[in-house]
C-alpha positions in Angstrom: 0.1 0.0 -0.2 1.5 3.4 -0.8 2.1 5.7 2.2 1.8 9.6 2.3 1.8 11.9 5.5 1.4 15.5 6.1 4.3 17.0 8.7 4.4 20.1 10.5 4.5 21.7 14.1 2.0 22.0 15.5 0.1 19.4 13.6 -3.0 17.7 15.9 -5.4 20.2 14.2 -4.5 18.9 10.6 -7.5 17.9 8.5 -5.1 16.7 5.9 -5.4 12.9 6.9 -9.4 13.2 6.8 -9.4 15.1 3.4 -7.0 12.4 1.6 -8.8 9.3 2.9 -12.0 10.5 1.9 -10.6 11.2 -1.6 -9.1 7.7 -1.7 -12.2 6.3 -0.7 -14.3 7.9 -2.9 -12.0 6.9 -6.0 -11.6 3.0 -4.9 -7.9 3.8 -4.1 -5.9 1.9 -1.3 -3.1 4.1 0.4 -2.5 5.3 3.9 -2.2 9.1 5.0 -0.8 9.9 8.4 0.0 13.2 10.3 3.3 13.4 12.1 4.7 16.0 14.5 8.2 17.1 13.5 10.4 18.7 16.1 11.3 22.3 14.9 15.0 21.0 14.4 14.2 17.7 12.9 13.3 18.3 9.3 16.7 17.2 7.9 16.1 13.8 9.5 12.4 13.8 8.6 13.6 14.0 4.8 15.7 10.9 5.3 12.8 9.0 7.3 10.5 9.6 4.0 13.3 8.0 1.9 14.2 5.1 4.0 10.8 4.0 5.0 9.5 4.1 1.7 6.9 7.0 1.5 5.6 8.0 -1.9 5.2 11.7 -0.7 4.1 14.0 2.3 2.2 17.4 2.6 4.2 20.1 4.6 2.7 22.5 6.5 4.0 25.6 9.0 6.6 25.7 9.7 8.7 23.7 7.4 7.5 24.9 3.7 10.8 26.8 2.9 13.0 24.1 4.4 11.0 21.6 2.2 11.8 24.2 -0.8 15.5 24.2 -0.1 15.1 20.3 0.2 13.7 19.5 -3.1 15.8 17.9 -5.9 13.4 19.2 -8.8 10.9 22.0 -8.2 7.8 23.1 -10.2 7.4 26.6 -11.5 4.8 27.5 -9.0 6.9 26.4 -6.5 10.0 28.3 -7.3 8.0 31.7 -7.7 6.6 30.9 -4.0 10.1 30.1 -2.6 8.0 27.2 -0.5 7.0 23.7 -1.0 3.8 22.1 0.4 4.1 18.7 -1.7 6.5 16.7 -1.8 6.8 13.3 -4.3 9.8 10.8 -3.9 10.0 8.8 -7.1 13.1 6.8 -8.6 15.3 8.5 -5.7 14.1 12.2 -6.8 12.6 14.3 -4.2 10.3 16.9 -6.1 8.7 19.9 -4.9 5.6 21.6 -5.3 3.1 24.1 -4.1 -0.6 23.5 -4.4 -1.8 26.5 -2.3 -2.4 28.7 -5.3 -4.1 26.1 -7.7 -6.4 25.6 -4.7 -7.3 29.3 -4.3 -7.9 29.6 -8.1 -10.0 26.6 -8.4 -12.2 27.4 -5.1 -12.5 31.0 -6.6 -13.9 29.2 -9.7 -16.1 27.1 -7.7 -17.7 30.3 -5.8 -17.9 32.2 -9.6 -15.3 34.6 -8.8 -13.4 35.1 -11.7 -9.9 36.5 -12.0 -9.2 37.5 -15.8 -9.7 41.2 -16.3 -10.3 42.0 -12.9 -8.4 44.2 -10.5 -7.0 42.2 -7.3 -6.1 43.3 -3.7 -3.7 40.8 -1.9 -3.4 41.8 1.8 0.0 40.4 3.1 3.6 39.5 1.5 4.4 36.5 3.9 4.8 33.1 3.0 0.9 32.3 2.2 0.8 35.5 -0.3 3.9 34.1 -1.7 2.3 30.9 -2.3 -0.8 32.2 -4.1 0.7 34.9 -6.3 1.6 32.5 -9.2 -1.5 31.2 -9.6 -3.0 34.6 -9.3 -1.0 36.0 -12.2 -1.9 32.8 -14.1 -5.5 34.0 -14.0 -4.7 36.8 -16.3 -6.0 39.6 -13.7 -5.9 43.3 -15.1 -4.3 44.5 -12.2 -2.5 43.0 -8.7 -1.7 45.2 -5.9 0.2 43.9 -2.9 -0.5 45.6 0.5 1.5 44.8 3.5 2.3 46.4 7.2 5.9 46.4 6.1 6.2 48.2 2.8 9.6 46.8 1.6 8.1 43.1 1.8 5.3 44.2 -0.3 7.6 46.0 -2.7 10.1 43.0 -3.0 7.0 40.3 -3.5 5.5 42.8 -6.2 9.1 43.2 -7.9 9.2 39.2 -7.9 5.8 38.9 -9.5 6.6 41.7 -12.1 9.7 39.9 -13.3 7.8 36.5 -13.6 7.1 35.5 -17.1 3.4 34.2 -15.7 2.7 38.2 -14.8 2.0 38.9 -18.7 0.4 42.5 -19.1 -0.7 42.5 -15.5 -0.2 45.7 -13.9 1.7 44.9 -10.5 2.1 47.5 -7.5 2.5 47.8 -4.0 2.1 49.8 -0.9 1.4 49.7 2.9 -2.0 48.7 4.1 -3.5 52.1 4.7 -2.2 53.6 1.3 -3.9 51.0 -0.8 -6.2 52.4 -3.2 -8.3 52.1 -6.3 -11.5 50.0 -7.4 -10.9 46.4 -6.6 -13.3 43.4 -7.7 -11.3 40.8 -5.6 -9.9 41.5 -2.1 -7.7 38.3 -0.6 -6.7 38.3 2.9 -3.3 36.4 2.8 -2.6 37.7 6.7 -2.8 36.0 9.8 -4.8 38.6 11.5 -7.9 36.5 11.5 -6.2 33.9 14.1 -6.1 36.8 16.6 -9.5 38.3 15.6 -8.3 41.3 13.8 -8.6 42.7 10.4 -5.9 44.1 8.4 -5.6 48.1 8.5 -6.6 48.8 4.9 -9.2 51.4 4.2 -12.6 49.9 4.8 -13.8 51.9 1.9 -12.5 49.4 -0.3 -15.1 46.7 1.1 -18.7 47.3 -0.7 -21.4 45.9 -2.8 -19.7 44.4 -6.0 -16.6 43.4 -4.3 -15.7 39.9 -3.1 -13.6 39.3 -0.3 -11.6 36.2 0.5 -9.9 35.2 3.7 -7.2 32.3 3.3 -7.9 31.5 7.2 -11.2 29.5 7.9 -13.2 28.8 11.1 -16.7 27.2 12.0 -17.9 30.5 12.0 -17.1 33.7 10.0 -13.6 35.2 10.5 -13.2 38.7 11.2 -12.4 39.6 7.6 -15.3 37.8 6.4 -17.8 39.2 8.8 -16.6 42.7 8.1 -17.0 42.3 4.2 -20.4 41.0 4.5 -21.5 43.8 7.0 -20.6 46.0 4.3 -22.5 44.6 1.4 -19.5 42.6 -0.3 -19.5 39.0 -0.9 -17.4 36.8 1.0 -15.8 33.4 1.7 -13.2 31.8 4.0 -10.2 29.4 3.0 -12.2 26.0 3.8 -12.7 25.7 -0.2 -9.0 26.2 -0.7 -7.9 23.9 1.7 -9.6 20.9 0.3 -9.0 21.9 -3.3 -5.1 22.2 -2.4 -5.6 18.7 -1.2 -7.0 17.7 -4.1 -4.4 18.8 -6.5 -1.6 17.1 -4.3 -3.9 13.9 -4.8 -3.8 14.3 -8.3 0.2 15.2 -8.4 0.6 11.8 -6.3 -1.9 9.6 -8.0 -2.7 11.0 -11.5 -6.6 11.5 -10.9 -8.2 14.7 -9.4 -10.7 13.8 -6.8 -14.3 15.5 -6.4 -14.5 18.2 -4.0 -18.0 19.4 -3.6 -19.5 17.2 -1.2 -16.3 17.0 0.6 -16.5 20.8 1.6 -20.0 20.8 2.8 -19.2 17.7 5.0 -16.1 19.3 6.7 -18.1 22.5 6.9 -20.7 20.7 8.7 -18.3 18.8 10.8 -16.5 22.2 12.0 -19.9 23.4 13.0 -20.8 20.6 15.3 -17.6 20.9 16.8 
């Protein structure tokens, strides 16, 4: 039986074993998928464990995505732009790294009926989560991508990286601090961790209004503060639970060559979260 797992620290909260087991059952595939807590200084040993124990691959979550990037023998284009890896595959002695976060976001936006092509997008945050989705945002051919962050230099560095990518095409890429973000945006994505502490990034509230769609990469049983604020101002909104399932489906496709259906599982996970 092919073996896979997710590693991180912490890891007890991970829904990945639940998701991948559901995918395998739906497709009639036999595999095992577990969660492994890795000590903060133990990532290098974990890679040797993966190889020696015959695992076919693993998902990588915080705080090891950048270490996984450096450990990979081969990288996908989207992992190279992200500077981080969340999906490792081991085959023929080669460790390949990919990043499925952006694909997960793009697919969930498509499921929600939120287009990227020709639209103006505001990306809040310039850390690892933001870097992980930039490639897929650019591949959606938005008209404009503006990156806002508390530390302006980090927003500028990510904008420069995006602008220099062949994926940028004719997209107008710009950057600023949170408070200086301005313009008419069709889609506002919160890639900060502010929701974890019950906060909202300090961008101008006037940017949220009817006709705008707000997406929070974080998710919770009830609306995150960002989602709640957007809805209170008449904007459409969603959290990142759908992205979680879609990025897992992309990892499954990389490993197994088939992409599972996701709609029913999203609904089941939402119900399970609300039941606690």
